[in-house]
N, C-alpha and C positions, 0 to 999 in steps of 0.2 A: 603531566606525569601519569603514567598508567600504573594500576595496582600491580603488586608482585604477581608474576605469571607462573603458574604451575605447569610444568612440562612433563607429561607422562611418557612412559616407554611406549614404543610403537610396535611391539612384537607380541602383545597379548591383549585380550579384551577384558578379562577378569583376573583378579589376583587378591592376595591377602594383604591388607594394609599393614604397613610396618608397625610392629608393636602389638599385634593382636595377642590376646592372652589366652585364647583357646582355639582349638582346631575345628572351626566350623566354616561353612560357606559364607563368604564375606559379602553381605548385601550393603547398600550404601550406608555410610556412617555420618554424612553431612548433608544438609539440605538447606535451601534458601527459600524463604517465604516473604513476599512483599508485604509492606504495610498497606492495608486495604482501606479505601475510602468509599463512602456511599453504600448503596445497597449491593449485596452479593447476588450474583446470578450463578446458580449451580447447574452444571450440565453433567449429567451423570451418564452412566455407562451401562454396558451390557456385559454379560459374562457367560461364556460358553464352556461347559465342562467344569470339573471340580478343580479347585486350587487349594488343596489341603495345606500346602506350605504357607498360604496367607490366611488360613482360617476360614475359608468359604467353601460351601458346597451347595450344589443345586438340590441335593436331597437331604443330607444329614446335618449340614451346618456345623460339623465337628471342627473345632479349632485345630490348627496345625501344631507342630512341636514347638516347645518353648526353649529359647536359647538363654541359659542362665549364666552369662558371663559378660564382662565389659570388653569393649573394643576401643583401641586408640584410633583417632582420626588419621586418615591417609588420603592422599590425592589419587583419584582413580586414573587409570591409563586412558589416553586419548589415541585411538587407532583409526585407520582408514582402510576400507576394503571395497571391492566390487560387490554390488548387491543386486538382487532380483528387482528391487524397486527402481534402481537406476536403469535397468534394462527396459522396464515397461513404462515407468512414469517420469523418468528423467527427461528433461528437455533435449531437443535436438542439439547436437554439437555444431560448431561452425562448419566442419566438414560436411555434415549431413545437410545443413541449411544450403550451402553452396551447391551440393549435388542435387538436391530436390529442386532448387530454383533453376538450375541449368536444365534439368529434365523437363520441367514445366515450360520453360521458355522454348525449348526445342519442339515440344509437342504442340504448343498453342501459338507461338510467335509473340508471346508477351515480352515486354521489356522489363529489365530489372528496376528501372526508375522511370518516373514520368517525364515525358517531353511535351513540346508545345502542340503536337499534332492532335486535332480533335478526335481522330480515330485511335489514339493511343490506348493500348491495353497494357497495364503494368502491375507489378507486384506491389501491393499498397499497405502502408501502415505498419505499426509495431507488431502486428500479428501476421505479417505477410507470409512467413514460413515458420510454423511452430508445430509442436507435437499435437497430434489428434489423439486424445486420451482414450485408451481402450476401455471396454465395459468393465465396471467395477467387479462384477461377479466373477468374470474370467480372470481378472487381475488378482483378486484375493485368493482364488484357487491356486494360482501359480505361486504367489508369495508364500502360501502355506504348504507348498509341495503336494498339492492335490489335483493339479491339472497342468496342461501344457502352457508354454509361454505364449501369450497373445501376440499376434503379428503387430509389427510397429508401422504406424502410418503417420503421415504429415498432414496438417491442415494448411492450405494455401489460400490466401486472400488476394483476389485480383479485381481491378476496377477497369471498366471500359465504358463506352457511351451508353450501354444498356443498363448500367448500374454496377452494384457490388455483387460478387459471387464468391462463395467459399467452396473449396474443393478438397476431397480426400485424395491423397496421393500415396500409393503403396501397393503391396507391402514393401518395407525397406529391409534390405539384407546387407550386412557388412557396411552399413553407413550409406548405402546407395539404393535408389529404386531398383527393385528386382526386375528380372526379365519379364516377369508376369505382372508388373505394376500396372495399375489402371488409374484413370482419372474419373472421379465421380463427383457431381455437384452435390452440395450439402444444403443449399437454400433453394427455395422456389423462385422462379423468375419474378423480379419486382419486389421481393421481400425487403431488400435494402436499396432504396433509390439512390441515384447518382449524387444527389445533393447531400446525402449523409455519408459519403465516402470518408475513409479514415483521414485523419490529419496528416499532412505532409509538411513537416516543419521546414524543409529546405526547398522542395520543388515548388510549392505554391508561391513562396515569397520571390523566388527567382522568376517565375512566370508573370508575377504582378509587377515586376520592376519597370517594364516599359510603360505601363499605365501610370505608375507612381511618378516616374520621371516626367512624363508628358503633363501630368496634372500640376506638378511643381513649376514647370516651365510656363504653363498657362497662367498660373497665379502670378508669376513674374519675379525676377530677381530684385526689382526695385522694392517690393514689399517685403519679401522674405529676408533679404540681406539687411534691409533697414531694421527689421525686427530682431533678427537673430545673428547677424554678422556674416562674414564671408565663409560660411561653414558648409555650403551646399555643393557637393561635387557636380551637380547638374549644371552649374553656371561657370562661366569663364572667370568670374571673380573669386572662385574658390581658393582659399589659402589654408593649407593643412595646419599651419602654425596656430590657427584660431580654433582648431578642433573640427569635428565633423558632425553634422546633423544627418541622422540616418534612421531607418526602421529595420528591425531585425526579425520580427515575428508577425505573422498574421494571427491575431487573436480571434478565435472563433466566437461568433455571436450566437449564443444559444437562444436568443430572442428572435432569431430569424423566422419570418412567417413560413407557413407550410409550403413546401415545394420550392423554397428559396434557400440560398446559402450566402450569408453575409459575414464579412470579416472586418475587424477593427484594426486599422493601421495607426499605431502610435509612434511618434518620433521622439528620439532622444539625442542628447548631445554627448559625443565621445571626446574626451580630452586628447590633446596631441601627445605624442611620445615625449618623454619616457613614462608618462602617467599610465596607469593600468586601464585597459579598455573596459574592465568590469565596472568602473566608476559610473558608466552611463546609466546604470539602474537608478542612480540618485540625481540624474540631470534630465528630468522629463522636459520636453519642449511643448509649449502650449499650442500644439498643432497636431491634428489627427484627422483621419478620413475613414469613412465606411465604404467598403467595396462590395459589390454584388459579384460573387465568384460562382454563380450557379451554372453557367454554361460550360460544356465540355470543351469549348473553344476559348482559350484565354484571351484571344483577340476581341472577344465580345464582353469581357468583364468591364464593369463600369463603376464610376464613383457615384455613390448615393448622396453623400453630403460631406462637408468639411467644417471642422471646428477650429477656428483661429482665435486665440486669446479670448475664449468664452463666447465668441460670436459665431452663429451658425449660418452656413451658406450651402445651398443645394448643389452648386457647381463651382468649378474653378473660375469659369468666366464671370459668374456673379460676384465672387470675391474680388477678382481683379478689377471689374468695373466699379464696384463700390469703393475700392481703394483710390481709383483715379478721381472719383467724385468727392473724396475726402470723408467718406462715411464709415471708414474702418478705424478703429482705435488700436494703437500699438501698445502692447503691454510690456512692462519692464522685464528683462530677461538677464539673469546673471549666470556666469559660468565658473565661478570661483570654487575650486576644490580645496582639499586639505586633509587633515587627519580625520575629519568627519566622513570622508568618502572612501577611505582605504585603511584597513587595520594596520597598526604600527608594531604589533607584537604577534608572533606566530611561532609554532614549534617547528623545528627542522625535521626533514625527512630522515629516518634512521639510515645510517650507512650500512647496516646489516642487510638491507634489501628485502625484497619480497621472497621469503624463504621460511619453510619449505612450501613448494607448490605441489599439491596433491593431484594425482591422476585419477583417483577414485573418490567418489562422493558419499560412500557409505561410512558412517561414523559410529563408533562404539565408545562410550565413556561410562565407566562403572556399569550399572544395570540398565543404562539407556542405550538404545541403538536406533538409528534413524538414517535417512538419506536426504541430502540437500540438493536442491536444484534452483535454477534462476530462470524465470520465464521472461521472454523478451518484452512483453507488454506489462505484466502485472508484478514482476519482481520475484522475491524469494519465496520458497515453499519448502516445508519439511514433509517427507513422505514416509509412510509405514513406520510411524513412531512407536517404539515398544519399550516397555519397562519390564525388566527381568524376563524378556522373551515374549511378553504378552502385548498385543497391539493395543495402544491407547488411542491413536489417531491414524486414520487412513491418509489424511491430508490436513495440514495447517498452513495456510497460504495468505499472503497479502493479496488484496483484490484491486483496490483503487484508492485514489486520494482526490479530494475536491478542494480547490481553493476558490471560494465564492466571494466576489468583491461587491461592495456597496456602490451606489452611484445612480445617476439619472439614466434615461433611456440610451444615451449615446456613450455612457461610460461604464455601465454595469455589465459585468461579464464573469465567467468562471473558467477555470482550467479543470478538465477531467484528465488527471495526469497519466493514467494508464492508456489514454488515447494518444498521448505523446510518446510515452514509454517510461515505465518506472524501473528501467534497467539501462537502456542503451545510450541515453543522452548523458553519459557519465564517463568518468575516468576510472582506471584501475585504482584500487585502494592503496594508500600510501602508508608503509610501515612507520611507526613513530608518530603519525598524525591520526590516521584512521584506526590502526590496529597496533597492538604492542609487539615488540620484538619476539620472534618465536611463534607468532600466529601462523596457522596453516591457511593457504589460499586455494580457492577453487575457481576454475575458469567458466565462462559462459560465452555464448555467441553474441556478436554485436555487428550490425551492418549499417550503423550510423557513423558518419564522419563529421565531427564537430566543426562548426564554422564560427567566426567571430560574431558575438551577439546572441548566442544561444540557439541558432539554427543549425541544421545538419543536412548533409546530403545522405540519401538512404538508398541502398541497393543490396538486396540479399545475395546477389551473385558475388559480392565482395565481402561476405561475412568473415569475421576473424575472431580470435580469442581476445578476451580481456578478463580482468580478475576483480569482480565486484563483491566477492564474499570472502570473509576471513573467519576462522574458527579458533578459539583459544579458551583455555581454562583460567579460572580467576578465583583467588581467595579474597573474599569480600572483607569489609571493614567492620562487620558486626556478626552476631551469633544467630544461629538458627533456634537455639533454645538457651535459656539462662535462668538460674535460680540460686538464691542464697538460702542455704539450709539454715533453719532457725535453731542453731546449736550454740553452745557456749564453749569456745568462741564461735562466731558464725563462720560458715564455710561456703565459698562461692564456686559454682560449677557451671559449665556451659560448653558449647561446641561452635566453633567458627564456621561460617558459611563458605561453601565452595560451589562453583557452578561452571558449566560450559556455555560459552556465548557463541551464537551464530550471528554474525553482523553483515548486513548488506546496506550499502549506501548508494543512492541514486541522486542525480541532479536533473531537475526539469526547469530550465531557464534560470530564474533568479533564486529558486528555492532548492535546498538539499533535504533529502529525507534519509534519516539514519534509523534503520530498523534493527533492533536487537531481539533475538529469541534466546532466552536463558532457560536451561534445563537444570533443575536442582535435584539433589540426591534423595529427597523425600517424595519424589514424584510430581513436584510442581513444575509448571512451565510459565514463565513470565514473558510477556511480549510488550515491547514499547517501540513507538515511532516518535522520533524527535524531529523538529523542524528547524532548519538552519538556513543561512544565506542572507541575501539582500531583500529588503521590503520592496513591494510594488509601490512606486511613488507617483505622485501627481503634482503638477504645477499649481501654485496657489497665489492669488492676489485678490484681496477683498474687493477691489474695484472692478474686477473682471469675472471672477467666478466665486462670489460670496457664498454660494450654496455649498461649496466643498467642505467648509468647516462643520457641516452637519453630517457628512458622510465620512469624515476623516479626522485624525488627530494631526495637529500642526506641529511638526518636529523642527522646522526652521521657518523663518519669516516668509519664505517663498516656496516651502515644500510641505506637502501633505501626505500622510500615510493612510489610505482608506481602511476602514474596519473590514475584516474579512474572516471567513471561517476556514479552518483546516479540519477536514474530516477524512478519516481513513476507515477502510473496511477490511475485515479478515473473514476467511472461511475456515471453520473447524468441523471437520467430518469425523466425529467420534465413532470408533469401531472397536470398542474394548473387548478383548478376548475373542474377536472374530464374529461375535454375535451381531446380528443386524435387526434385532427385535427390541426397539427402544420405545419408551413412552415419556412424554413431557409432563413432569410433575411440578406443580406450583405450590409453594409453601409461603404463607404470609404470617407476619407477626402482627397480631391484633390485640385489642384490649376488651375485657368484659368484666362485669361485676363478679366478685367471688361470693361463695355461699356464706350466709350469716353463721356466726358461731358465738359461743359464750363470751368471746373476747371482743365482739363487735361493739363499737360505741358510736353514738351519733346517728342521725337519720340518713346521711349520705352513704351510698354503698361504696365499698372498697373495690378498686379496679385492679386487675392483674393482666399482664401480658399472657397470650396463649398462641398456639400455632394452629393455623387452618390450612389443610392440605387437600388438593384436588388434582386429578389427572386431566390434561387437555385432550379433548377428543378429536379435534380437527384443526387444520391450519387456517390462517386468515388474519387480516389486520384487526388488531384488538383481541384476537384469540391466542395467537402464537407469537405476538410481537410485544415487546416490553421496553419501557424506559425506566431506569432506576430512579427512585424517588426517596430521599431520606426520610420523608414523612410517612412513607408506606413501605417499610423495609420487608424484604422477603428473600427467598431463595428459589431459583428455577432449576430444576434438575431433569435430566433425561435418564431414565432408569430402565434396567431390565427387571421387570416385575417378577420374573421367575428365579432371580438370584438374590439371596439375602444373606446378611451376616448373622452370626449367632445372636446378635442383639435385635435382629429382625429388620435391619436397614438395608435398602437396596443400594448396590454399589453405584458410585457416581463420580463425576468430576464437576468442579465448580468453576464458573467464570466470574471473577470478581473484578470490579473496576479498581485498578491500581492507582489511578489518578482521577481528579475531577474530570468529568466529561459532559459536554453539552450535546444537544441535538440541533437539527436545523431550525433556526428561528423563523424562516420564511414559511408562508402558508403552503398547504399541500398542493394547491393548484398553481404554484409558481413554477415557471419552466425549470429553474435550478433543481427544485425538489422532484419534479416529475422525471427529469432526466436521470437523477441519481437518488432513488428513493431510500437507499440504505441509510442516509443521513437522518431519517425520521426515528430510528430505533437504536437502542443500545444492543438489543438482541432480537433476532427474528429466527424462528425455527421452521424449517420446511422438510417435507419428505424428500429423500434423495432420489434424483434421476440423473442418468448419465448425461442427458442433454441440458441439464441445468448446472453448468460447470463453473461459471463465474458470476459475480454479483451484478455486473452490467457489461455492456458491450463497448467496443471502440467506435461506435457509430452515434454517440450521444452528444457530440460537440455542437450540433446545429439543430435548431427547431426542437427544443425540449418538450414542446406541447404535443408533438406528433410522435406517438409511440410506434415502434416497429413491431409488427404482429408476432414474430417468432424470435425476437432477439433475447439475449440474456438480460433479464430484468427482474429484480427482486419482487416488485409488485405483481408481476405475472406469476412468479413462483407461488406467491401467497394466495392468489386469486382462485387457485384450483379447489380450495376447500377440502383437500384430501384428508383422510383419516390419519391420525398420528399415533394411535395406540399400537404398540408392538410393531413399529416400522423402523426402517433405516432413516435416521434423522440427521439433518445438517444444521449447524448453528452459524448464522451470519452475524458477526459482531461489528458494531459501528461505534466509533469514538470520534469526538470532535472538540475543538476549542476555538472560541472566538478570539482572534488576534486584534486586540485594541492596541494600536501602535503607540509607542512611547519614544521619547528623545533618545533613550538608551539603546534603541534599535539601530542607531547609527554608529559606525558604518555598517556593521552587520549585527544581526540579532544574537543575543545570548540564547543558545539552543534551548528549546522548550518542547514539550510534547505530551502525549497521552499514552495510556497503557492499560493492560488487563492481565489477569493471572488465571491460569488453569490449575486447579488444585484437586488432589484426590479427595473425594467427599464420601466417607464411609467405604472407600475402596479397599483399604487395609483395616485390620483390626486394631492397629496402633500406629504411632508415629514412626515411620521407617527411618528417619534420621536419628532419632533418639534411641530407639530400641528395635533395630531391624529383626525381622523374623527369619 
């Protein structure tokens, strides 16, 4: 059941809430603020020019006019319009993707999808065709009406025998490459070697099929059917009534040695119809193989090793011979399903359908205005976010998610989900299940065609629309402020919370990521990502793999759920008031003895809390990186040192942990950590650069120890040691949770997640929800 939905008029952006008792400009009357846990991280802001209406001035600091009247709460209008941010920063439409892909293929001979030819050049990965973001300085000038519109370009990623190359294609005009369009390489030759090419969830598994089939046939039907039943399509004994043993994904091996590309092939059992094929996530088969997929010729791919019932063999021949000699033990394997493998209760899809579908992605709600987009690799982003016309954020965007799993050398692995896609391996949102009736839907480009088992065929030449975003207003179940006046009799007063929700949901194999960005009427923005779906499961039998109970929780006698981390990263490019002269200020709460007084008693000094404040001069690990610690509370702010309130405070925004959040428990030299360093911090602050546009790259799935020289990488951003005083600063926010699996995670987990809140911090002279100026 969804909360009551507030539907606003769609013909105006601002208005007078119903019941206002005086004739004044109506600023927001309701706001929502999350309950905060742990240490707060304050990210402050900058302010260009005077804002007398909010009580701030660069020069005089004179407060603005006072509004001496009460206002009744009212739901702000939710409207949609075309924006300059959509023109410049909005992702490519499906029409643009197809047009650019066709132009590139015609100019270069590249294929839209990979084939078996060693000489194949193809459009690769979740960033195969995406927006090439224009320079920020030129974009801000256009957004503010002070300069021309920057030309629109596409970034194209192609892979060939020589390696990976990114290209600039453009300019684009009218959704197509212009007559003057040019093709320009963006990387140096050899920057991204062939072995680090983007993940191809459909192409690689198809190209490996011949090797997998031949390996299984070499092992032999006698062993495999004896162990797991007539469930192998590779043998004449196959009987679909007994289900099917198959492999659906090539799991990247980030532990691959330098210059090599290894994949883990895990097998699962899929029940026969009419059972749901999704139950296979909970039926792991104790059979896996490692494959060397380094060569650009799939015919040269090779099996590196096979794990059968906890026994390791280097080749299929070795396993087959050992079986004939009676040296292989068969482990018990059960295929019984039931209510524990498939949920028995679910909400129906609303008959109202997906309506309305909005053509424009610019949103206005009360005093908030912003533009929404969906990037094919990294997912949702808010652009040019403004409160009462003043820019708060240039960009607020999901960056990546890591699912890092425990295990031995042959079973430990991670998913870098943006390398698969945090958008396109998904279905359009379903009204009544994902979004309430009356929600507004936005389209995005998708060139992945889903297949059974979580794989997909990928071809930008066939890009189409789908609807992964919904936007709706929501009256929450609690107040933004509440107080009982101490009168006789007592009098209770308060204001219910209202918010606008931007929701994006993506699926990556067994897991679903539900991202909500909520904007409240007091200037707060809350961001949460919840994790849902099936657990990654492993076979367990104490006689064959007794070590698994150290890596996993046992959820059934023969089923284990490995402990794993869920980590997500966000980029928050604060740009309040258009000023880009920010400084990072650290405030800590400490204790010290107080001065002695006539009331002092005893020899021990009395301690008190106090505030210690400093400005961070340069970026770097341990300098501009932070992990919240409840034993050392504090606030981190990015401030405009030239703009202060009448009280002398610099304007700012706070980033507060809205949930408990861990960081990566693995050491810094572990390949998982080196590949995705954002997991080490709750907050990292760097100086803005146009070419540092995402927290990591889609080339990190293999050989995490070998860094790419010029790739997107947070450690590289921090290593510059650049000055941070009065600069344009970017906050990289990392949140994580260790998923210790429990029996109640069957058949699917109860959704859980992590979140943070962006709050105005001395940005206004008073609470804009309780007493708007």
